[in-house]
N, C-alpha and C positions, 0 to 999 in steps of 0.2 A: 504493500500500500504506500501511496505517496504521503510523505510527511509535509504538512502545511504549517509554516511558522506565521503566527498572527502577531504583529507588532503594534502595541498600543502605548502611545505616549500619554501620560496622565498629569493633569495640572488643575487642581481646584475644581473638581467635578463630582463632589460627593453626592449631589442630588441625582446624578444620572449614571454614575459608574456601575452600580449593581445591575441596572438594566442592560448596559453594554455587555458586561461579563456573563450575565445569564443567557444572553443571546448566543454567546459562544458555547456555553455548556449545553444548550439545547440543540446543537448541530446534529443532524442525522448522519453525519460522517464523523468518525471518532479519532482518526489519526492526525492529531494536531498538537501544537504547543503554542502557548501564549507567552510572549515576552512583554511584561509590564515594566515600563520605565517611568517611575515617579519623578517628575522633573521639578523637584523642590516644592511640592505643594505646601501651601500655608494654611489651608483649611483644616478642620479637625478630623475629617473623615477619609479623605482620599487615600492617604498612605495606609491607614488601618484596614480599609476595604481591600486594598491590594494584598496585604498580609493575610487577611482572612481567606481569600480565594486560593492562595498558595497552600494554606492548610487544608482547604476543602478538596483540592484536586491537584495531583502531582504534575499535571500537564501545565500548570501555571508557574511562572518564575517572576520574581519582582526584583528590580534594582532601584534603590533609592539614591538619587543624585542631586547635586546642587542645580538650581535653575539655569538652563542654558538655552531654552526655547525648543520648539517642536522639531526643528531641523536636526539639531545635535542629539536630541533624545531619540529620534528615529534612527539616526546613524548608529548610535550606541546599541539600540535594539537589534539592528542588523548584525552587528559584530557578535552578538550573543546567540543568534539564531542558528538552527541546524537544518531547517527545512529544505526540501527539494524545490518547493514553491513558496512564495512569500506574498503576504497581503497585509494591509494596514487598516486599522480602524481608529477613528477619532474617539476619544474616551467618553464623549457625550452623545455618541450615536450608537446604533445597533444594527444587526444584520439578520437576514432571513434565515430560518432554521435549515433550509436546504441549500444555502449558498455553496458550501464545500462539496456536498454530494453532487450538485448539478455541475459545478465547475470540474470536478473530478471526472464525471462522465464525458464532458466536452473534451477534456485533455486526452482521455483514453481513446476517444473516437477520432480525434483530429490531430493529436500530437502537437498541439499548439504550445508556443512558448509564453504566450500572453493572452489572457481572457479579460475582456472589458465588458462590464454590465452597466445597468442604470441605477438611479436612486430616486427616492421619494422624500419630499419634505414632510416632516411630521409635526411641525408647529407653525405652519403657514396659516394665514387667515382662511384660505380655501386650499383644498388638496392640490398639490402641484407635483407633477411627475417630471423628471429630467428629460432633456431632449433625446431623440433617437439619433445616435451618431451615425451608424450605418444599419441597414435592415438586418433582421434576425439571420444569423448564420453566415454573415459576410466574413470572408477570410481575406486578409491582406498579407502579402508576402508569398511564401512558398505555396504553389498551387492555387493562388488567388489573385486579387487585384495588385497592381504595381504599388509599391510603397509610396510613390510620389503623391498618390491621392490622399494619403494620410497627412503629409506635410502641407498639402494645399488646403486641407480642412482645418488644420491646427489653429491658425490665427483667429478664426471665428467660432471655435467650438471649445468652450470652457471645460466641458466634461472630459476632454482628452487630457487635461492638465492633472486631474485629481488622482493622487496615489490610491485613495481608498475605493476607487472603482476598478482596480486592477488586481488580478492574481498573476504573478510573474515568476517564470522559471529563474532559479537562483543565478544561473550563468548570465542572465541578461541584466543583472544589477551591477553597477560599478562599485562593488563592495569595498575596494581599496582606495577610492577617491577621497581626497581631503577637502572637506567642506568647511573647515574651521574659519576661513576668512569671511564666511557668510553667517557666522554664528549669531550675529546680532539681528538677523532678519526675522521678521514675523509675517511675511507675505512673499509670494512668488517661489516658495521653496518646493511646492509640489511639481510645478512645471520644470524647475531646474533638475529635479531628480527623475522626472518622467522622460526627459529628452533622450538620455542614454538608453533607457529601457526601450523606448519606441524605436530607436536606431538599431539596437542589438537583436531585438526579437525578430526571428526569421519567419515566424508564422503567428499572426494575430487574429483572434476570433472575437467577433462582436455578437452579443446577444441583447435582445430588447427586454429581457427579464429584469425586474427591479429587485435586487438582492440587498440593497443598502438603504438604510433609513437615516436621513440627515436632519439634524436639529441645529438651528441657529442658536448659539449660546454666547452671549457677549461677555462671559467670564472665563471661557475655556482657553485651552492652550493655544489655539490658532486664531481665535477671534480678537486677540489683543492687537492685531493688525489695525483695528479701528482706532487705536490711540497712538499718539507719538509722545516720546519723552521730552523732546526739545526740538527747536526749529532745525537744528543741524541734521536731525534724523530724516528730514525731508530730502536733503541732499544725498544721504545714504540710500534712501529709497530710489531716487533717480539713477544713482550710480549702479545699483543692482539691476534696475529695470533695463538700463542700457547694456549691461553685461549679458543679461538674459536675451535681449534682442540680438546682440552680436552672435551669441551661440546659436540661437534659433535660425538666424539668417544663414549661418554656415551649413546647417542641416538642410535648409531649403535649397541652397545652391547645390549641395551634394545630390539631392534627389530631383533636381531640375524643376523646382517650384519657385524660381526666383524671377518670374516675369514681372513686368511693370504693374499689372493688375494685382498680383499677389503681394508685391511690396506695398502697394497702396492699402491693400486689405490689412497687412500687418501693422502699418502705421495708424490705420483707423482703429485697430484693436488697442494699440498703444495709447492713443488719445482717450478712447472710451475707458480704458482701465485707469488712467490718471484721473479722470473726472469721477469715477466711482470711488476711488480711494480718497480723493479730496472730500467728497461728501461724507464718507465714513469718518474722516478726521474731524470735520466740522460738527457732525452730529454728537460726537463724544467729547468735544471741548467746550466747557461752560464759560471760559473766560473770553470776553469780547475782544480784548486787545490781542490776545494770542490768536484768536480766530482770524483777525485781520492780517496778522503776520503770516499765518499759514496760507491764506489766500494769496498774498503778495509773493511770498517765497515760491509757491508752487507755480503760479501763472507766469512768473518771470524766469523760471528755470530754463536754461539754455537748451536742454534736451527736449522739453515740451515745445519750445519755440520752433524747433526744427519741423514740427508737424505742420506749421504754416506753409512750408515750402512744397508740400506734396499734393495739394489740391484733392483732399480725400472726401469732399462733400458727398459724392455719389456712393461712397462706401459706408456712410453713416445714415441712420434713420432717426426720426423723432427728435427728442430733446437733445441728443448728442449732435445731430446735424445743426440744430440751432445754436448750441453752445460753440461748435467749431466755427460756424459762420461769424459769430460775434468775436471769437478769439482771433480768427484770421484777419478780420477787419479792424482789429485792435479796439473794439468796443468793450473795453474791460468792465466798465461800470454796469453796463447792461448785462453782461455775463454774470457778474457778481449777484445781481438781483435775481437772475434765473436760478443760480445755485442756491440762494437763500430759500427760494420756493421748494427746491428739491430737498433741502435739509429739513424743512418743515414737514413735508409729506413722509420723508424717511422716518422721522421721529414718530409720526402717527402709526406707520406700519409696524415699527418695532414695539410700540405700546400694545397694539392689537396682538402681536405675536406673543408677547409676554403674558397677556391676559388669557389667551388660549392655552398657553403652556401651563399656567396656574390651574386652569380648569382640568387639563389633562392629568396633572399630578394629583389633583384632588380625587380623581377616580381610581387611582392605583391603590 
């Protein structure tokens, strides 16, 4: 039987952690191990819950470490894993009971190096299923579509970034790569680690089945991307975004996906991502003076300014096209007013999500 290593980075999720771990215990496939990496949790329960599950089932292991962020916690978990195939779960999410059984059947039948599935939001205002990346049973690579179609889709398909939607053969992971220079990062790390996986996998299988249940949690290990410690961290964000862009472009060139249209698509994704993270920052920053500094520092960043050169209006839709139009025309005050409206509505959405989550927890 294939051994599956499930790597879970844990940080201040005592409300949801047991549900996550119980979903692993409920798996209809039994040959797995769980590597719990307690990333310096400061709440009362997260570390204790990890210890309790180690006592409950010998397939669980826990490692308590100082806080270094989800990227380094995951990399450490990889170093401790023994599995033939690897997968990741965020500690405030959970998985379908047949995830491993179904994936194992796919691997046995297709000999795939990588299986990618879908997810469902569990605390949205209304039920939301993730996008369909490719139709059920699509194979990319050996005996399937050319890998260039994957790289053409990557700029506009966020689901391809997520580590937690992938079960990957061990040999496809850059196990020995040093990610320490990015240890401060709290966003963009899934894509950074997914790129070598997508490159190395010789056969990739896509299923439309939803095996993962995703919860937005603004106190978890990865959602701290919505906050910044200081203005200088904005510069670090753009430095990293540029580094990821550079690496992504190198893969696109390798697979012949570097046409003018694809480059425009990539820069449109870059602009959209910058606007999304800017709204996240503003939503979580109560100080008005710092909010203005965040706005000015972001909108004047040299990397973002480069987006003005590419004429990407046709690659953007809705509010992002309007924001880009104002940005390219240097109508910054108008752009700021539009961003203020976005921040207001984002706060309302988060409030509704929290209320629904409270109702959900009350039923447990």
